[in-house]
C-alpha positions as CSV (number, residue, x, y, z in Angstrom):
1,M,127.6,73.6,146.2
2,K,129.3,76.9,146.9
3,G,127.0,79.8,147.2
4,L,123.8,77.7,147.5
5,R,121.0,79.5,149.2
6,W,117.7,77.9,150.0
7,R,114.8,80.2,149.1
8,Y,111.2,79.2,149.4
9,S,109.8,81.4,148.4
10,R,82.4,81.7,145.4
11,L,83.7,80.7,142.5
12,P,80.7,82.1,140.5
13,C,78.0,79.6,140.0
14,Q,78.4,79.8,136.2
15,V,81.6,77.8,136.5
16,E,79.5,74.7,136.0
17,G,78.7,76.1,132.5
18,D,82.4,76.7,131.9
19,L,83.2,73.1,132.6
20,S,80.6,71.7,130.3
21,G,82.1,73.7,127.5
22,E,85.6,72.3,128.3
23,E,84.4,68.8,127.3
24,G,84.8,69.9,123.6
25,E,88.3,71.3,123.9
26,D,90.4,71.9,120.9
27,K,92.5,69.0,119.4
28,E,95.6,71.2,119.8
29,E,95.0,71.4,123.5
30,A,94.1,67.8,123.7
31,E,97.6,67.0,122.3
32,E,99.1,68.6,125.4
33,K,97.9,65.7,127.6
34,V,101.1,63.6,127.7
35,A,101.8,61.9,131.0
36,T,101.0,58.6,132.5
37,P,98.1,58.8,135.0
38,T,99.2,58.2,138.6
39,S,97.3,58.1,141.8
40,V,98.2,59.7,145.2
41,T,101.8,59.4,146.0
42,A,103.9,60.0,149.0
43,P,107.1,57.9,149.0
44,A,109.9,59.6,147.1
45,P,112.8,58.2,145.0
46,E,116.4,58.8,145.7
47,D,117.5,62.4,146.5
48,P,118.4,64.3,143.3
49,T,120.9,67.1,143.0
50,E,120.1,69.8,145.5
51,T,117.9,72.6,144.1
52,Q,119.2,76.1,143.8
53,L,116.8,79.0,144.5
54,S,117.2,82.5,143.3
55,E,116.2,84.1,146.6
56,A,114.7,83.2,150.0
57,S,111.2,81.8,150.3
58,Q,108.8,82.9,153.0
59,V,106.7,79.7,152.6
60,L,108.9,76.6,152.3
61,G,112.0,75.5,154.2
62,A,114.9,73.4,153.0
63,S,113.2,70.2,154.0
64,E,110.0,71.0,152.1
65,I,111.9,72.1,149.0
66,R,113.9,68.9,149.0
67,Q,110.8,66.7,149.4
68,L,109.0,68.5,146.6
69,S,112.0,68.2,144.3
70,L,111.7,64.4,144.4
71,H,108.3,64.5,142.8
72,L,109.0,66.9,139.9
73,P,109.1,65.6,136.3
74,P,112.6,64.4,135.2
75,R,112.8,67.2,132.7
76,V,113.0,69.9,135.4
77,T,115.0,67.9,138.0
78,G,118.1,69.9,138.9
79,N,116.8,73.2,137.3
80,S,117.1,76.3,139.4
81,W,114.0,77.9,140.8
82,R,113.4,81.6,140.1
83,L,110.9,83.6,142.2
84,A,108.7,85.2,139.5
85,F,105.9,86.4,141.9
86,C,105.3,86.6,145.6
87,T,102.5,88.4,147.5
88,A,105.1,89.8,150.0
89,R,106.7,91.7,147.2
90,D,104.1,92.0,144.4
91,G,100.9,92.3,146.4
92,F,97.7,90.3,146.4
93,S,96.6,90.5,142.8
94,L,95.9,87.7,140.3
95,Q,96.3,90.1,137.4
96,R,99.7,91.0,138.7
97,L,100.6,87.3,138.8
98,Y,99.6,87.0,135.2
99,R,101.8,90.0,134.2
100,Q,104.8,88.5,136.1
101,M,104.3,85.3,134.1
102,E,104.5,87.0,130.7
103,G,107.5,85.9,128.8
104,H,107.8,82.6,130.7
105,S,106.8,79.3,129.1
106,G,108.3,76.8,131.5
107,P,106.7,75.0,134.4
108,V,105.7,76.8,137.6
109,L,105.5,75.7,141.2
110,L,102.8,77.6,143.2
111,V,103.2,77.4,146.9
112,L,100.8,78.8,149.5
113,R,100.5,79.2,153.2
114,D,97.1,80.0,154.6
115,Q,96.0,81.8,157.7
116,D,96.0,78.5,159.6
117,G,99.6,77.9,158.7
118,Q,98.9,75.1,156.3
119,M,101.3,74.7,153.3
120,F,100.1,73.4,150.0
121,G,100.0,74.2,146.3
122,A,100.4,72.9,142.7
123,F,102.9,72.2,140.1
124,S,101.8,73.4,136.6
125,S,103.5,72.0,133.6
126,S,103.0,75.4,131.8
127,A,103.3,79.0,132.9
128,I,100.2,80.5,134.6
129,R,98.2,82.6,132.1
130,L,94.8,83.9,131.2
131,S,92.9,81.2,129.2
132,K,89.5,80.4,127.8
133,R,90.0,76.7,128.3
134,F,91.8,74.4,130.6
135,Y,95.4,73.9,129.5
136,G,98.5,71.9,130.7
137,T,99.6,68.3,130.7
138,G,99.4,65.2,133.0
139,E,102.7,66.4,134.7
140,T,100.5,68.8,136.6
141,F,99.9,67.8,140.3
142,L,98.6,69.1,143.6
143,F,100.4,68.7,147.0
144,S,99.9,69.4,150.6
145,F,102.1,69.2,153.8
146,S,99.6,68.0,156.3
147,P,102.1,67.8,158.0
148,Q,103.7,65.1,155.9
149,L,103.9,65.7,152.1
150,K,101.1,64.2,150.1
151,V,101.2,64.5,146.3
152,F,98.1,64.1,144.1
153,K,98.9,63.3,140.5
154,W,96.8,63.0,137.4
155,T,94.2,60.2,137.4
156,G,93.5,60.3,133.7
157,N,89.8,60.8,134.4
158,N,89.7,64.3,132.7
159,S,92.1,66.9,131.5
160,F,91.0,69.9,133.6
161,F,94.5,70.9,134.6
162,V,94.7,74.7,134.8
163,K,92.4,77.6,133.8
164,G,92.8,81.2,134.6
165,N,90.4,84.1,134.2
166,L,90.3,87.6,135.6
167,D,88.4,86.6,138.6
168,S,89.9,83.2,139.6
169,L,92.6,80.7,139.0
170,M,91.5,77.0,139.0
171,I,93.6,73.8,139.1
172,G,91.9,70.5,138.7
173,S,88.2,70.0,138.4
174,G,85.2,67.7,138.1
175,S,81.5,68.0,138.9
176,G,81.7,71.7,139.5
177,Q,84.4,71.3,142.2
178,F,88.0,72.5,142.0
179,G,91.1,70.8,143.5
180,L,92.5,74.3,144.1
181,W,91.2,77.7,143.3
182,M,92.0,81.3,144.2
183,D,90.0,84.5,143.7
184,G,91.2,87.6,141.8
185,D,92.6,89.2,145.0
186,L,94.6,86.1,145.8
187,Y,93.2,86.2,149.3
188,H,90.2,83.8,149.4
189,G,90.6,80.3,148.1
190,G,89.2,76.8,148.2
191,S,90.0,73.2,147.8
192,H,87.8,70.2,147.1
193,P,88.3,66.6,146.0
194,C,88.2,66.5,142.2
195,A,88.3,63.9,139.5
196,T,91.5,65.3,137.8
197,F,93.7,64.4,140.8
198,D,91.5,62.4,143.2
199,N,92.9,64.7,145.9
200,E,92.0,65.3,149.5
201,V,91.1,68.8,150.6
202,L,94.6,70.5,150.6
203,A,93.9,72.9,153.5
204,R,92.4,72.2,156.9
205,Q,89.0,73.2,155.6
206,E,87.5,73.7,152.2
207,Q,87.5,77.5,152.3
208,F,90.7,79.3,153.4
209,C,92.4,82.7,153.3
210,I,95.8,83.1,151.8
211,K,98.6,84.5,154.0
212,E,101.4,84.1,151.5
213,L,101.7,82.9,147.9
214,E,104.8,82.3,145.8
215,A,105.2,81.3,142.1
216,W,108.5,79.8,141.2
217,V,109.6,79.3,137.5
218,L,111.6,76.2,137.0
219,N,113.9,76.7,134.1
């Protein structure tokens, strides 16, 4: 492939109330849930076409990109990755992340490195946006390199995929816990086991500080 360059790029306590309200989500959003529930995965299928990235990543190397590519939905396999947001260039701001997502409707891969050097993140079947309710489909998953890649896919237990407000971004939930969340400054975050993905804690500890974050649009 000529010219190929690898580029890798307290929650508020009222959250419990937000979750209870999500149980009665709109029928339109309910129709988004279209994927077969799958438990934790790690083995990967055969290597697909190598992925092309728009620019260099400060988080993932070629090996990590290759491994993640094996677990992406077939509809995005082989798609190029475009870096829509990164803290190194755009700063630590969730609102800025939302602005950078405007105009994009395709899936997004969020990749993080925390202050301990741990790499983890999430694949969202839809662009990251402000929302009153959880949105997304069962294609959404969490992952962590600890140091081997672990992928946590939808269990089918609930449909709390992604929810974004001005103060936080949440991915996966259940019983008031979030599989992955980040605050409005994109600096503090947390990870807990949750019913949506039956995931392990993605970082080395439940609370972490973000060193770098990148959002790649896959289209």
